[in-house]
N, C-alpha and C positions, 0 to 999 in steps of 0.2 A: 619755433621755426616752422615754416610752411612745409607740410609733408606733401610735396607736389607729386610724388610718385603714386599717390593713392587716388589721383584724379581720374576722370574718364579719359578717353583717347584724345581729347582736345581737337584743335584745328588740324586736319590732315595736310600733309605737305602738298598734295595735289591741288588743294584750294589755293595755296600760295602760288603754285606754278601756273594755275589757270588765270590768276589775276595779272600775270605778267609783271610781277613786283619789280623785277630787275629793271624794266624799261622806265620806271618812274624815278630811278635813282641816278644822280650824277656820279661819275667815276671818282674814286678817291685817289688823288695824285699824291705821291710820296716823294716828290722831288726835293722838298726841303727837310726831309727826315734824316737826322744824323745819329740819333740814339733812340732806342725803343725800350720803354719800361711797361711791361704787361702786368696787370694786377688781376689776381683770381681770388674770389672768396673761398673757393674749394678746389681741390685737385680735380682737374679736367675742364674747369671753366675756361682756362687759358686756351685749351685745344678746341673746345666747342665754339667759342666766340671769336678766336683770333689765330687759330692754328695756321691758316693759310698765310696770314700776314707775317707771322713769326718766320715761316719757311722762306717767304720772299725777302725779308730783311736779312736773314742769315745768309742767303745766297749772294746778297750785296756786300757781305763782309762787314756790316755795321754792328756796333755793340748792342747787345740785348740783355736786359735783366728781367727775370720773371719772379714776381713775389706772390706766393701762395699764402693767404692770410690764416687759414685754418687747415686742419688735417681732414676735415669732412667726416669725422668719426660718428656723427649723429645722422648720417644720410640714410641708414637702414636701422632705425631704432628698435624694431621688433625682430631683428635678425637673430635666430638661435645659434647658427654656427659661429658667428663672429662676435666677440666682445668689442667694445669701443676701442680698447687698446690695440687689439689685433687688427681691426679695420683701419685704424689710424696708421699702423705700421705698413699695411698693404698699400694704402693710398699714397703714402710717402714714396714708396718704391715705384709705384705706378707713375707718379708725376715726374720723378727723376728720369725714368725711361722715356716717357712721352716727350718731355722737353728736349732730351738728348736726341731723339729721333727727328725733331723739328729743327733744332739749332744746336749742334754739338758743342759750340763754343759759348753758348749762353750762360749767364750767371743765374743760378736758381737759389732763391732764398725762401725757406720755410719758416714762417713766423710762429706757427703753432698756437695761434689765438683760439679761444673756445668756439667751436662750431655751434651755430645757432644763437650766439650772443655777441656777434661782432659789433653791434650797435653800442655795446659797453666799452669798446676798445678802438673807436675811430681815431682817437688821438695817437695811440700807439702805432696803428697802421699808417696814419698819415706821416708820422715821423720816419718810419722805415721807407716809405715811398719817396719822401723828400730827399732822403740820403742818397738815393739813386739818381737824382736829378742834378745836373751841373749847370747852375744858372749862368755861369760865365761862358758856357758853350751853347749857342743857340741850336735849335733843331731837335730838341727832345720832345718826343711824343709819349704821353701816358695813355695807355689803353686799358679800360677797366669795365666792369659790369655796368650796364645801364641802370640808372637810378630809378627808372620807372618799370623795371623788370618784374616787380611783384614780390620777389624773395627778400625778406628783411636783411639777410646777410649781403645780398647784392646791393641793396640800397646803402648799407653801411660802407661797403667796399668802394662804391661810387663816391660817397661823401668824402672818404679819406683821400681818394685820388683827386677829387676836385680841390680839396684843401692844399694838397701837394703841388698841383698844377699852378695854383695861384701863387704859392710861396716860391716856386722855382721858375715861374714865367715859362711854363711848358704848355704845349697844346694838349687838349684833353679830348679823346674819342672814347665813346662808350659802345659796348656790344650787347645786344639783347640775347637772352637764352630762353627763359621761360615764356617770354612774350609771344614767341612763335606758337606756343601751346595754347595759351588762354585768349590771345587776341585774334584778330582777323585783318585782312588787307583793307577793309573799309572802315575800321574803327578810327576815331579821331585822336587816339592816344599817340599816334606816330607824328613826330614833328617834321613835316615834309621838307622844310627849308634846311634842316640840319642832317638829313639822311645822306649817306654816302655808300658806295659799293666798290669793293675790290674784286675784280675778276681774277680767278685763279687759273693758273696753268695746270696741265695734267700732272706735272711733277709735284706741284704744290697740293693738289687734291689728293694725290697718292700719299704724300707725307702726312697730311692731316688724317687720312684714313688709318694709316699705320699707328699714328700717335693715339687715336681714339681706341684702337684695338688693344693698346697697352694699359688702358685704364680699366682693368678688370675688376678692381675692388669696388667700383661704383656701380656695378651691375651691367656693364656693357657685355658681359658674358652671362648666359642664362644659368640659373641655379635651380636645383630641384627641391631644396628644403623649404618647407612652409615658413613664411616670414622673411625669406631671403630672396623674394622676387626682385627682378632687376628694376632699379629706379629709372634708369634710362632705357625705355622700351623702344623697340624697333620703329614704331610709328613716330616717336619723338626724335630719335637719332636721324631720321630721314631729313629733318630740317637742316642738318649739318653736312649733308652730302652734296649740297648745291655747288654749282660752279662759281660761286661768288660768296663773299662775306659782307654783312651789313654793319655799318658803324654810324653812330650819331655824334656829330661834332658839337661839343658843348660851347655855349656862348653865342650861338648863331641867332640873330634877331629875326623875328617874323614880321613881314610887312603886310599890312592890310590896305588894299587899294579900293577906292570907291568906283565900282564898275559902272555906275550910272552916269559918270561924268568923265569927259576926256580933256577938260580944261586944265591949263597949267596950274591955276589956282587950286583946283581940287587935288591935283597930284601933289602939290606942295603941302596940302593939308592932310594928306594920307597919314594914317596913324602908324607910327613905328613903335612897336611894343617891345619891351624887354622880354626875353624868353622866360617862360614859366620854368621854375627850377625843376629839373627832372626828379621824379619821385614824390612831388608834392601832392599829386592827385591821380587816382586811378579810377576808371569807370566802374560804376556800381555792379555791372554784370561780372566783373572780375571777382569781386568779393562774394557774390552769390554763388558762383561756381566753386570758389574756394571752400565755402562752408558746406556745400553739398557733398564735397569729397571728403571732408574731415571736420568733425564737430568742434575740434579744439586745435586749429591749425597753428596758432601761435604758442601752444604749450602753456596757456594761462593756468590751467588746472594742475599741471604736473611739474612745472619748472620752479625751483626754489627762488630764482631771481624774481619771477612774477609774484610769488607768494609774499616775498619780502617787500616788494614794491607796494603791494596792496596794504600791508601792515603799516608801512611808513606813511603812506598817503592818509590812511585813516587816523594814525597817531598825530599827524600834522594839523588836523582840523582843530580849530581853537575852542570849540564847544562840544559837549557831549551829545547835544541834540539840536536839530535845526527845524525851523518851520517848513522850509522848502529847499529843494535841491534840483539842479539841472545837470545831468551827466551827458556830455556830448561824446559820441563814439563808445557806446556802452558794450558793443560786441555781444557776446553771449550772456552777459549779465552776471559774471562772477563777482566783480566789485559791486555791482548794483545791489545784489542781495544784502551785502554787509552795509552798504550805505542806506538802504531802505530801513534797516533796523534803527537808524538814528535820525530819521526824518518823518515829519508828519505828512509831507507830500513830496513825491519824487517824479520827475519827468526824465526818462532815459531815452536817448535818441541815437539811432544808427542808420546808415544808408543801406545796409545789407539786410534784406527781408529774411534771408535764411538764418542769419545770426539772431534776428529779433524773435523768430519762432522759438529758438532755443532759450532765449532770455525770458520770454513769456512763460514758458514751461517751468523754468527755474524759479520764477517769481510767483508761482501759483499760490503759495501760502501767504503772500504779503497782505491780502485783504483781511485775513483772519487776525492779523495783528493791528488792524485799523489803520493801516498805512495805504493811502491812495497812491498806487504806483501805476504810471502810464508808460508803456513802451511804444514808441511810434517811429515810423520811418521818416527820414528827411535828410537831405543832403546840404541844406543851407543853414549854417549855424545862426546867422544873425536873425533869421526869421523866428527861430525858437526863442532867442534872447528877447526880441521885442514882444513876443506873445506871452512870455513867462513873467508877467508883472509881479507875481508874488515872490520873485526871487529876492527882493529887497529883504535884508535880514537873513538870507539863506546862504547857500553855498553853490558855486559853479565849479564843476570838474570837467576837464578836457582830457580824455584818455588817449594815450599814444597808440 
C-alpha cells in the first residue's frame, strides 16, 4: 500500500487557489440525481472527497448509501499506541459518526475488506455496490475514488464502482484525494472535458468540517507518540476546506479539433477519441516522488501477498533457466534478483528513476554470478520489445 503520509508536503493549497482552478470547471448539475451511492476505500474518503455532496443530497431528502470497503487499519502501520485491531475499531466508530453528521438517514455499510489489498477483492466490492443500485429506477449516481488518484486501494475501489455502474446503468463520478498532493494544476493528468465542480454552501462546508473532525482515528487529531504522527497533515487537509468539490465524470469523450483549419471537412474529420481508462497511466514524476518518500511503497518486501505472488510467478516459468528475459515494470528489483539467478541475460525496465536506483543497488552482485543484468529507464514498452531481439527462446514478464 502507498504510505502517502511519509511524503513531503506536496503541492500547497495556495498553488491550487492561485491557479483559479474553480474557474476552469463547469458546474455539476444534480437535477437528474435520484439516489446517491458513495464508495470509500477507507473511512474518511467519503468525507474528504464527497462530504459536501452527501450533505447536499441529504438536505434534498434523497436516499443515500455509503459503502466503506476497508477499515483503514493499515493507515498508520508503525503506530505504537494502536494495534491494527484497535485502529480498525476506532475508524469504524469515526465513519459512523461522520456519515451521521453529514446525512443522518443515510445507510452505511462497512465491508471490512483488507486494507491495502482491495485489488484482490474488486469482485466482492463490485457486488456490494451493485446491490445498492436499482436498475429499474433511473437517476442513480455512484461516486467513488478516482482511478488515477495513485493509491492502489483507490484504483481498486474505482474499478469496482465502474463495474457496478455498468451493471446497474448508473452514472459514475470519481473524486480525487491524493492527486491534490502529488499533482499540480498544470499537469496533463487531469481530464479537462470530464471535470465538474460542486459549489458548497456555508452549511455544507460546515457539515463537512464537522465530519472531518470526527475522523480522529486517521490522524486528523495530532498525537505525540513517535510513529503515530497524523497521516492527514494540516497542509493536506487544506485541500478539503475549499468552497467546492471536484468530480470527474466517467465515460466522457475527449474531442481533438484541428486548430489550423476552419473548414467543415476538417471539423468532420476531427478525431473523437474514446477516453483513456482512468488509472491506466500516471506521470513519471508521480512515481519518482513516491519512491523518494518511501523505498517500498507497495509493501513488496513485507507483504505475504507479494511474496506469494513472486513465488507463484517463478514457479510458473516452464524451464529452470532461460537465455534471456525482459521484465517490464521492475520497480525496486525484488523479483528481478530472483529472476536474474535463472537467466543468462536480463533487461529490467521501469519508468521511475528513483526505483531503478534501488534496483541497481539490489542487483549489485549479479555480475559476480556471470549474469549480465541491465536496469534501464523507459516508459515505452514496445520500444524495448523491438530492441530486445534475443528474447526469442526467453521469457517476458510484465509486473503489475
